[in-house]
ZAGU-515561 format. One record per residue: x, y, z of N, C-alpha, C in turn; chain; residue number from 1. Coordinates in Angstrom, 3 decimals. Layout:
% ZAGU-515561
@n_X=X, n_Y=Y, n_Z=Z, ca_X=X, ca_Y=Y, ca_Z=Z, c_X=X, c_Y=Y, c_Z=Z, chain=A, resi=NUM
...
***
This chain:
% ZAGU-515561
@n_X=305.537, n_Y=145.091, n_Z=70.206, ca_X=306.153, ca_Y=144.617, ca_Z=68.966, c_X=305.826, c_Y=143.146, c_Z=68.757, chain=A, resi=1
@n_X=305.402, n_Y=142.795, n_Z=67.573, ca_X=305.061, ca_Y=141.416, ca_Z=67.248, c_X=306.268, c_Y=140.697, c_Z=66.652, chain=A, resi=2
@n_X=306.709, n_Y=139.661, n_Z=67.344, ca_X=307.848, ca_Y=138.901, ca_Z=66.834, c_X=307.413, c_Y=137.890, c_Z=65.790, chain=A, resi=3
@n_X=306.143, n_Y=137.508, n_Z=65.817, ca_X=305.652, ca_Y=136.520, ca_Z=64.853, c_X=305.793, c_Y=137.044, c_Z=63.432, chain=A, resi=4
@n_X=305.393, n_Y=138.284, n_Z=63.203, ca_X=305.516, ca_Y=138.878, ca_Z=61.879, c_X=306.967, c_Y=138.977, c_Z=61.455, chain=A, resi=5
@n_X=307.806, n_Y=139.338, n_Z=62.401, ca_X=309.229, ca_Y=139.464, ca_Z=62.104, c_X=309.825, c_Y=138.100, c_Z=61.726, chain=A, resi=6
@n_X=309.456, n_Y=137.071, n_Z=62.454, ca_X=309.951, ca_Y=135.724, ca_Z=62.151, c_X=309.461, c_Y=135.263, c_Z=60.788, chain=A, resi=7
@n_X=308.196, n_Y=135.580, n_Z=60.493, ca_X=307.624, ca_Y=135.219, ca_Z=59.198, c_X=308.388, c_Y=135.909, c_Z=58.076, chain=A, resi=8
@n_X=308.657, n_Y=137.185, n_Z=58.268, ca_X=309.396, ca_Y=137.941, ca_Z=57.254, c_X=310.810, c_Y=137.408, c_Z=57.076, chain=A, resi=9
@n_X=311.435, n_Y=137.023, n_Z=58.178, ca_X=312.792, ca_Y=136.470, ca_Z=58.090, c_X=312.784, c_Y=135.132, c_Z=57.360, chain=A, resi=10
@n_X=311.805, n_Y=134.301, n_Z=57.668, ca_X=311.698, ca_Y=133.006, ca_Z=56.989, c_X=311.423, c_Y=133.211, c_Z=55.505, chain=A, resi=11
@n_X=310.560, n_Y=134.158, n_Z=55.198, ca_X=310.228, ca_Y=134.440, ca_Z=53.799, c_X=311.460, c_Y=134.906, c_Z=53.041, chain=A, resi=12
@n_X=312.221, n_Y=135.784, n_Z=53.652, ca_X=313.427, ca_Y=136.289, ca_Z=52.991, c_X=314.434, c_Y=135.162, c_Z=52.759, chain=A, resi=13
@n_X=314.581, n_Y=134.297, n_Z=53.764, ca_X=315.534, ca_Y=133.183, ca_Z=53.651, c_X=315.136, c_Y=132.217, c_Z=52.536, chain=A, resi=14
@n_X=313.813, n_Y=132.031, n_Z=52.346, ca_X=313.335, ca_Y=131.097, ca_Z=51.331, c_X=313.014, c_Y=131.774, c_Z=50.010, chain=A, resi=15
@n_X=313.179, n_Y=133.101, n_Z=49.994, ca_X=312.901, ca_Y=133.905, ca_Z=48.799, c_X=311.463, c_Y=133.767, c_Z=48.306, chain=A, resi=16
@n_X=310.550, n_Y=133.861, n_Z=49.266, ca_X=309.121, ca_Y=133.874, ca_Z=48.975, c_X=308.499, c_Y=135.023, c_Z=49.763, chain=A, resi=17
@n_X=307.219, n_Y=135.264, n_Z=49.555, ca_X=306.548, ca_Y=136.334, ca_Z=50.285, c_X=306.181, c_Y=135.880, c_Z=51.695, chain=A, resi=18
@n_X=305.993, n_Y=136.850, n_Z=52.559, ca_X=305.553, ca_Y=136.551, ca_Z=53.915, c_X=304.200, c_Y=135.859, c_Z=53.926, chain=A, resi=19
@n_X=303.326, n_Y=136.241, n_Z=52.991, ca_X=302.010, ca_Y=135.606, ca_Z=52.936, c_X=302.130, c_Y=134.132, c_Z=52.545, chain=A, resi=20
@n_X=303.103, n_Y=133.796, n_Z=51.729, ca_X=303.309, ca_Y=132.387, ca_Z=51.376, c_X=303.739, c_Y=131.580, c_Z=52.593, chain=A, resi=21
@n_X=304.581, n_Y=132.167, n_Z=53.417, ca_X=305.016, ca_Y=131.486, ca_Z=54.647, c_X=303.814, c_Y=131.296, c_Z=55.572, chain=A, resi=22
@n_X=302.993, n_Y=132.335, n_Z=55.736, ca_X=301.811, ca_Y=132.232, ca_Z=56.585, c_X=300.822, c_Y=131.205, c_Z=56.028, chain=A, resi=23
@n_X=300.611, n_Y=131.210, n_Z=54.712, ca_X=299.709, ca_Y=130.239, ca_Z=54.091, c_X=300.209, c_Y=128.815, c_Z=54.302, chain=A, resi=24
@n_X=301.494, n_Y=128.610, n_Z=54.121, ca_X=302.069, ca_Y=127.272, ca_Z=54.300, c_X=301.908, c_Y=126.799, c_Z=55.742, chain=A, resi=25
@n_X=302.084, n_Y=127.711, n_Z=56.685, ca_X=301.908, ca_Y=127.354, ca_Z=58.095, c_X=300.464, c_Y=126.953, c_Z=58.373, chain=A, resi=26
@n_X=299.507, n_Y=127.664, n_Z=57.786, ca_X=298.100, ca_Y=127.329, ca_Z=57.980, c_X=297.752, c_Y=125.985, c_Z=57.338, chain=A, resi=27
@n_X=298.299, n_Y=125.721, n_Z=56.163, ca_X=298.064, ca_Y=124.436, ca_Z=55.511, c_X=298.633, c_Y=123.317, c_Z=56.378, chain=A, resi=28
@n_X=299.835, n_Y=123.513, n_Z=56.891, ca_X=300.464, ca_Y=122.492, ca_Z=57.737, c_X=299.632, c_Y=122.233, c_Z=58.991, chain=A, resi=29
@n_X=299.043, n_Y=123.281, n_Z=59.541, ca_X=298.246, ca_Y=123.157, ca_Z=60.765, c_X=296.877, c_Y=122.538, c_Z=60.494, chain=A, resi=30
@n_X=296.201, n_Y=123.005, n_Z=59.453, ca_X=294.812, ca_Y=122.604, ca_Z=59.214, c_X=294.658, c_Y=121.371, c_Z=58.331, chain=A, resi=31
@n_X=295.611, n_Y=121.120, n_Z=57.443, ca_X=295.473, ca_Y=120.009, ca_Z=56.502, c_X=296.844, c_Y=119.471, c_Z=56.093, chain=A, resi=32
@n_X=297.501, n_Y=118.765, n_Z=56.994, ca_X=298.841, ca_Y=118.246, ca_Z=56.696, c_X=298.906, c_Y=117.377, c_Z=55.433, chain=A, resi=33
@n_X=297.812, n_Y=116.731, n_Z=55.100, ca_X=297.781, ca_Y=115.900, ca_Z=53.892, c_X=297.995, c_Y=116.778, c_Z=52.657, chain=A, resi=34
@n_X=297.401, n_Y=117.960, n_Z=52.669, ca_X=297.569, ca_Y=118.873, ca_Z=51.537, c_X=299.012, c_Y=119.360, c_Z=51.446, chain=A, resi=35
@n_X=299.664, n_Y=119.529, n_Z=52.581, ca_X=301.074, ca_Y=119.925, ca_Z=52.572, c_X=301.922, c_Y=118.843, c_Z=51.900, chain=A, resi=36
@n_X=301.597, n_Y=117.600, n_Z=52.175, ca_X=302.306, ca_Y=116.492, ca_Z=51.526, c_X=302.072, c_Y=116.512, c_Z=50.022, chain=A, resi=37
@n_X=300.856, n_Y=116.853, n_Z=49.603, ca_X=300.550, ca_Y=116.940, ca_Z=48.170, c_X=301.337, c_Y=118.076, c_Z=47.516, chain=A, resi=38
@n_X=301.507, n_Y=119.168, n_Z=48.237, ca_X=302.306, ca_Y=120.288, ca_Z=47.716, c_X=303.755, c_Y=119.847, c_Z=47.543, chain=A, resi=39
@n_X=304.283, n_Y=119.208, n_Z=48.574, ca_X=305.678, ca_Y=118.743, ca_Z=48.515, c_X=305.889, c_Y=117.750, c_Z=47.384, chain=A, resi=40
@n_X=304.871, n_Y=116.951, n_Z=47.089, ca_X=304.962, ca_Y=115.950, ca_Z=46.024, c_X=304.731, c_Y=116.552, c_Z=44.638, chain=A, resi=41
@n_X=304.373, n_Y=117.845, n_Z=44.601, ca_X=304.140, ca_Y=118.503, ca_Z=43.318, c_X=302.756, c_Y=118.256, c_Z=42.733, chain=A, resi=42
@n_X=301.863, n_Y=117.686, n_Z=43.533, ca_X=300.520, ca_Y=117.380, ca_Z=43.051, c_X=299.578, c_Y=118.578, c_Z=43.162, chain=A, resi=43
@n_X=299.963, n_Y=119.567, n_Z=43.958, ca_X=299.087, ca_Y=120.696, ca_Z=44.242, c_X=299.956, c_Y=121.912, c_Z=44.535, chain=A, resi=44
@n_X=299.440, n_Y=123.087, n_Z=44.218, ca_X=300.158, ca_Y=124.308, ca_Z=44.567, c_X=299.678, c_Y=124.804, c_Z=45.932, chain=A, resi=45
@n_X=300.460, n_Y=125.685, n_Z=46.532, ca_X=300.074, ca_Y=126.281, ca_Z=47.808, c_X=298.763, c_Y=127.044, c_Z=47.647, chain=A, resi=46
@n_X=298.616, n_Y=127.736, n_Z=46.533, ca_X=297.391, ca_Y=128.486, ca_Z=46.274, c_X=296.184, c_Y=127.558, c_Z=46.207, chain=A, resi=47
@n_X=296.314, n_Y=126.432, n_Z=45.525, ca_X=295.208, ca_Y=125.474, ca_Z=45.425, c_X=294.838, c_Y=124.936, c_Z=46.810, chain=A, resi=48
@n_X=295.839, n_Y=124.555, n_Z=47.584, ca_X=295.585, ca_Y=123.997, ca_Z=48.911, c_X=294.912, c_Y=125.031, c_Z=49.814, chain=A, resi=49
@n_X=295.400, n_Y=126.260, n_Z=49.778, ca_X=294.821, ca_Y=127.323, ca_Z=50.596, c_X=293.378, c_Y=127.570, c_Z=50.198, chain=A, resi=50
@n_X=293.119, n_Y=127.608, n_Z=48.920, ca_X=291.754, ca_Y=127.826, ca_Z=48.411, c_X=290.824, c_Y=126.693, c_Z=48.865, chain=A, resi=51
@n_X=291.295, n_Y=125.453, n_Z=48.786, ca_X=290.483, ca_Y=124.300, ca_Z=49.192, c_X=290.165, c_Y=124.341, c_Z=50.688, chain=A, resi=52
@n_X=291.129, n_Y=124.741, n_Z=51.485, ca_X=290.911, ca_Y=124.835, ca_Z=52.928, c_X=289.882, c_Y=125.922, c_Z=53.232, chain=A, resi=53
@n_X=290.014, n_Y=127.073, n_Z=52.595, ca_X=289.050, ca_Y=128.159, ca_Z=52.810, c_X=287.650, c_Y=127.732, c_Z=52.409, chain=A, resi=54
@n_X=287.532, n_Y=127.018, n_Z=51.303, ca_X=286.224, ca_Y=126.536, ca_Z=50.846, c_X=285.645, c_Y=125.530, c_Z=51.841, chain=A, resi=55
@n_X=286.478, n_Y=124.642, n_Z=52.364, ca_X=286.007, ca_Y=123.659, ca_Z=53.339, c_X=285.508, c_Y=124.352, c_Z=54.612, chain=A, resi=56
@n_X=286.206, n_Y=125.372, n_Z=55.047, ca_X=285.779, ca_Y=126.125, ca_Z=56.233, c_X=284.441, c_Y=126.808, c_Z=55.965, chain=A, resi=57
@n_X=284.296, n_Y=127.420, n_Z=54.786, ca_X=283.015, ca_Y=128.058, ca_Z=54.435, c_X=281.876, c_Y=127.035, c_Z=54.438, chain=A, resi=58
@n_X=282.141, n_Y=125.856, n_Z=53.886, ca_X=281.110, ca_Y=124.818, ca_Z=53.843, c_X=280.737, c_Y=124.347, c_Z=55.249, chain=A, resi=59
@n_X=281.737, n_Y=124.198, n_Z=56.124, ca_X=281.463, ca_Y=123.800, ca_Z=57.510, c_X=280.643, c_Y=124.867, c_Z=58.221, chain=A, resi=60
@n_X=281.012, n_Y=126.124, n_Z=58.035, ca_X=280.269, ca_Y=127.222, ca_Z=58.649, c_X=278.833, c_Y=127.248, c_Z=58.157, chain=A, resi=61
@n_X=278.638, n_Y=127.055, n_Z=56.857, ca_X=277.283, ca_Y=127.048, ca_Z=56.306, c_X=276.482, c_Y=125.872, c_Z=56.843, chain=A, resi=62
@n_X=277.116, n_Y=124.729, n_Z=56.998, ca_X=276.428, ca_Y=123.556, ca_Z=57.544, c_X=275.980, c_Y=123.825, c_Z=58.979, chain=A, resi=63
@n_X=276.802, n_Y=124.511, n_Z=59.769, ca_X=276.418, ca_Y=124.858, ca_Z=61.143, c_X=275.242, c_Y=125.823, c_Z=61.143, chain=A, resi=64
@n_X=275.276, n_Y=126.798, n_Z=60.258, ca_X=274.171, ca_Y=127.757, ca_Z=60.151, c_X=272.890, c_Y=127.024, c_Z=59.779, chain=A, resi=65
@n_X=272.984, n_Y=126.148, n_Z=58.801, ca_X=271.805, ca_Y=125.391, ca_Z=58.363, c_X=271.271, c_Y=124.499, c_Z=59.487, chain=A, resi=66
@n_X=272.174, n_Y=123.856, n_Z=60.231, ca_X=271.760, ca_Y=122.984, ca_Z=61.329, c_X=271.055, c_Y=123.796, c_Z=62.411, chain=A, resi=67
@n_X=271.583, n_Y=124.963, n_Z=62.727, ca_X=270.938, ca_Y=125.820, ca_Z=63.726, c_X=269.571, c_Y=126.287, c_Z=63.242, chain=A, resi=68
@n_X=269.481, n_Y=126.608, n_Z=61.972, ca_X=268.207, ca_Y=127.052, ca_Z=61.407, c_X=267.181, c_Y=125.925, c_Z=61.482, chain=A, resi=69
@n_X=267.626, n_Y=124.705, n_Z=61.184, ca_X=266.720, ca_Y=123.556, ca_Z=61.220, c_X=266.211, c_Y=123.266, c_Z=62.633, chain=A, resi=70
@n_X=267.008, n_Y=123.643, n_Z=63.637, ca_X=266.623, ca_Y=123.424, ca_Z=65.030, c_X=265.803, c_Y=124.583, c_Z=65.586, chain=A, resi=71
@n_X=265.593, n_Y=125.618, n_Z=64.795, ca_X=264.818, ca_Y=126.764, ca_Z=65.241, c_X=265.631, c_Y=127.858, c_Z=65.879, chain=A, resi=72
@n_X=266.961, n_Y=127.727, n_Z=65.912, ca_X=267.812, ca_Y=128.757, ca_Z=66.476, c_X=268.102, c_Y=129.804, c_Z=65.433, chain=A, resi=73
@n_X=268.112, n_Y=131.051, n_Z=65.853, ca_X=268.471, ca_Y=132.153, ca_Z=64.961, c_X=269.395, c_Y=133.105, c_Z=65.696, chain=A, resi=74
@n_X=270.004, n_Y=134.007, n_Z=64.984, ca_X=270.869, ca_Y=135.016, ca_Z=65.591, c_X=270.129, c_Y=136.329, c_Z=65.794, chain=A, resi=75
@n_X=268.812, n_Y=136.315, n_Z=65.657, ca_X=268.033, ca_Y=137.533, ca_Z=65.827, c_X=267.839, c_Y=137.835, c_Z=67.301, chain=A, resi=76
@n_X=267.759, n_Y=139.134, n_Z=67.597, ca_X=267.536, ca_Y=139.565, ca_Z=68.990, c_X=266.082, c_Y=139.625, c_Z=69.321, chain=A, resi=77
***
């Protein structure tokens, strides 16, 4: 039994939001605390912050792929 999901659901119910909103907020707090401050200040929505974080991760991943390609490394067998 996973207690993490249960805790998330309990927190969501207490705050009257969805469980996914609680999980998204936790990820924003972990990965980009500055964005959490912007949400609290009303400058950004949780959806905007989550989208920006996902885009930044995609860009970092692509940069790593490009760097490996430039060095001659590939994932081919």
